[in-house]
N, C-alpha and C positions, 0 to 999 in steps of 0.2 A: 504492500499500499504506500501511496505517498505521503511523505511525512507531514503535510500540511493538514491532512485530515484528520490526525490522530491529536487529541487534546494532551497536553502536558499537565498532569494535575499538581506538579511541585510547583508552587507560587513561590518559593524563595530561590529559584535558579540565579539570579544576578545580585541577590542582596548580601550585603557583607555580614558576616556572623554577628556582628553586635546588635543588629537590627532584627535578626531571626527571632519569632516568637518560641519560647520553650513549649515543645510540644508534650502533652499529656497521654493519657491512655485514650481521650475521646477527642482531643483536640488543643487548641492553643490555651496556655495557662496564663493568667494574669490578665486575660481581657476583660474591661468592666462589661458588667451586664447593661442591659438596655434600660432597665430601671434606674440603674445608678447615672448612667449618661443623661438622662432626662432629668433627674435631680441636679445635677451639676448645670444643666443648661440654665434652670431657672435661678440657681444660686447666682450664676454668672450674671444673669438679667437683674437680679435684685441689687448685687453689688454695684454694677454700673449705675443704675437708676440712684442707689445711696450716694456713690462719689458725686455723680452730676448735680443731686439736690445739695449736697454739702458744699460744692464749689460755688453753685449759684448762690447759695444763701450767704456764703462768706464774701462774694463779689457785690452782692446786694447790700450788705451791713457796711462794707468799706466805701461803697457809693454813697450811702448815707453819711457816713463819718467825713468824707470829704467834700461834702455838698454845703 
């Protein structure tokens, strides 16, 4: 068979060893679960909104002091 018709299931072919996942019995180890990734996305949004609010509040406070 021609080589192009066979799919190579090894996805780590060109990757250096430091970025290859450690494989356990059923697949990669240390990969975060979908629920954890979803939770981290929400935390990131909340932190960005909090920092934005803090910077905006500080800027408004400085504006009122300098006015």
